[in-house]
C-alpha positions as CSV (number, residue, x, y, z in Angstrom):
1,X,10.6,-4.6,-1.3
2,X,13.0,-5.7,2.1
3,X,11.8,-7.9,4.4
4,X,11.5,-6.9,8.1
5,X,13.7,-8.5,10.5
6,X,11.0,-10.3,12.3
7,X,9.6,-11.4,9.3
8,X,12.7,-12.8,8.0
9,X,12.8,-16.4,9.5
10,X,9.2,-17.2,7.7
11,X,10.9,-16.9,4.3
12,X,13.1,-19.8,3.2
13,X,16.4,-19.0,2.6
14,X,17.0,-18.9,-1.1
15,X,14.1,-16.0,-1.5
16,X,16.1,-13.8,-3.8
17,X,16.5,-16.6,-6.0
18,X,13.0,-17.6,-5.8
19,X,11.9,-14.1,-6.2
20,X,14.3,-13.4,-9.4
21,X,12.7,-16.6,-10.8
22,X,9.1,-15.4,-10.5
23,X,9.6,-12.0,-11.4
24,X,11.9,-12.2,-14.7
25,X,11.2,-16.0,-15.5
26,X,8.0,-17.0,-14.9
27,X,6.8,-13.0,-15.9
28,X,9.3,-12.1,-17.9
29,X,9.8,-8.3,-16.6
30,X,6.4,-7.6,-16.1
31,X,3.3,-7.3,-13.7
32,X,1.5,-10.2,-13.9
33,X,-2.1,-8.2,-13.5
34,X,-1.0,-5.2,-15.7
35,X,1.8,-5.6,-17.5
36,X,3.9,-2.4,-16.7
37,X,7.5,-3.4,-17.6
38,X,10.1,-3.3,-14.7
39,X,12.2,-0.4,-14.4
40,X,10.1,1.6,-17.0
41,X,9.4,5.4,-16.3
42,X,5.9,5.5,-16.6
43,X,3.4,7.8,-17.3
44,X,-0.2,7.3,-15.4
45,X,-3.1,9.5,-15.4
46,X,-5.6,9.6,-12.0
47,X,-7.9,7.2,-13.7
48,X,-5.3,4.4,-14.2
49,X,-4.8,4.6,-17.8
50,X,-0.9,4.7,-18.1
51,X,2.0,4.5,-20.5
52,X,5.4,3.4,-21.3
53,X,6.2,6.3,-24.1
54,X,5.2,4.1,-26.9
55,X,1.9,5.5,-27.9
56,X,-0.1,3.2,-26.6
57,X,-2.4,3.8,-23.3
58,X,-3.5,0.8,-21.4
59,X,-6.1,0.7,-18.1
60,X,-5.2,-0.7,-14.7
61,X,-5.8,-3.9,-15.8
62,X,-3.5,-4.0,-18.8
63,X,-6.1,-4.0,-21.8
64,X,-5.6,-1.2,-24.5
65,X,-7.5,2.2,-23.6
66,X,-7.8,5.1,-25.5
67,X,-5.8,7.8,-26.2
68,X,-6.8,10.5,-23.4
69,X,-7.4,14.4,-24.8
70,X,-4.5,16.8,-24.7
71,X,-6.1,18.7,-21.8
72,X,-6.4,15.8,-19.3
73,X,-2.3,15.2,-19.8
74,X,-1.2,18.2,-19.7
75,X,-3.0,20.2,-17.0
76,X,-0.8,18.1,-13.9
77,X,-3.2,15.5,-13.9
78,X,-0.3,13.3,-15.3
79,X,3.0,11.9,-13.4
80,X,5.7,10.3,-14.0
81,X,6.6,7.5,-11.7
82,X,9.3,3.9,-11.9
83,X,7.8,0.5,-11.9
84,X,9.5,-1.8,-9.6
85,X,8.2,-5.3,-9.8
86,X,8.1,-7.2,-6.5
87,X,7.4,-10.8,-5.6
88,X,4.4,-11.0,-3.3
89,X,2.4,-13.6,-1.9
90,X,-1.4,-13.9,-3.2
91,X,-2.9,-15.3,-0.5
92,X,-0.7,-13.0,1.8
93,X,0.6,-16.0,3.7
94,X,4.6,-15.5,3.9
95,X,5.3,-19.1,5.5
96,X,3.8,-20.5,1.7
97,X,6.9,-20.0,-0.4
98,X,6.3,-22.3,-3.4
99,X,6.4,-20.2,-6.5
100,X,2.9,-21.4,-7.6
101,X,1.1,-18.8,-5.3
102,X,3.9,-15.9,-5.8
103,X,3.4,-13.6,-8.4
104,X,5.0,-10.7,-9.7
105,X,3.4,-7.4,-9.1
106,X,3.8,-3.2,-9.6
107,X,3.4,-1.0,-7.1
108,X,0.2,-0.4,-8.2
109,X,-1.1,-4.0,-8.2
110,X,1.0,-4.7,-5.3
111,X,-1.2,-2.6,-2.8
112,X,-4.5,-3.6,-4.7
113,X,-3.8,-7.0,-3.9
114,X,-3.0,-6.5,-0.3
115,X,-5.9,-3.9,0.4
116,X,-8.3,-6.5,2.3
117,X,-5.7,-7.6,4.5
118,X,-4.7,-4.5,5.3
119,X,-8.2,-3.3,6.2
120,X,-8.7,-6.0,8.3
121,X,-5.4,-5.6,10.1
122,X,-6.4,-1.8,10.5
123,X,-9.7,-3.0,12.2
124,X,-7.9,-5.7,14.2
125,X,-5.2,-2.6,15.8
126,X,-8.5,-0.2,16.2
127,X,-10.0,-2.6,18.2
128,X,-7.1,-4.1,20.2
129,X,-6.6,-0.2,21.4
130,X,-10.0,0.2,22.5
131,X,-10.1,-3.2,24.3
132,X,-7.0,-2.5,26.4
133,X,-8.1,1.1,26.7
134,X,-11.4,-0.6,28.7
135,X,-9.2,-3.7,30.2
136,X,-7.1,-0.5,32.4
137,X,-9.7,1.5,32.9
138,X,-8.6,5.4,32.2
139,X,-5.5,4.9,30.1
140,X,-7.5,7.4,27.3
141,X,-8.0,10.0,29.9
142,X,-4.2,9.9,30.3
143,X,-3.6,10.4,26.8
144,X,-5.9,13.7,26.6
145,X,-3.9,16.9,26.2
146,X,-3.5,19.3,29.0
147,X,-5.7,22.4,29.2
148,X,-4.2,25.3,29.3
149,X,-4.7,27.9,32.0
150,X,-7.4,30.1,31.8
151,X,-6.7,34.2,31.4
152,X,-6.9,35.9,34.5
153,X,-10.7,37.2,34.9
154,X,-12.1,34.1,33.1
155,X,-13.6,31.3,34.9
156,X,-13.5,28.1,33.2
157,X,-16.0,25.1,33.6
158,X,-14.4,21.9,34.9
159,X,-13.0,19.4,33.0
160,X,-15.7,16.5,33.2
161,X,-18.1,19.1,32.2
162,X,-16.3,20.2,28.8
163,X,-15.9,16.8,27.6
């Protein structure tokens, strides 16, 4: 996953080498959480079960799972997708680039790992927008869409009464 330009200064200059050593050296080219192989095109079901095409099915955590019924597999509930490993920070702190706190995670596990961080970040963003609106008294009033003109002969209530 590319690094944002504004975050680039937080990463060491040899980040590519560190990332490669974690993903392919320590992890062996597989996700450290579920075991999905890098570069494989897997078939994944909605409930999280997946296979790399060798007949073995695994759950979200990489443990063996029962083979699904043919109806579950064939009626559009499964999709094929490529797996790409990313070297990510387990504690979501890009300043900490020690290989012991970095993990190799696939697309789904990376999202699951970062879910709580993004939930908190969304909450902060949401609250800060309301704080700015309170500070400026009326910022949200200016963002409302204009009321279209009423057709002839129809009287419209005032805008304040409608809200």
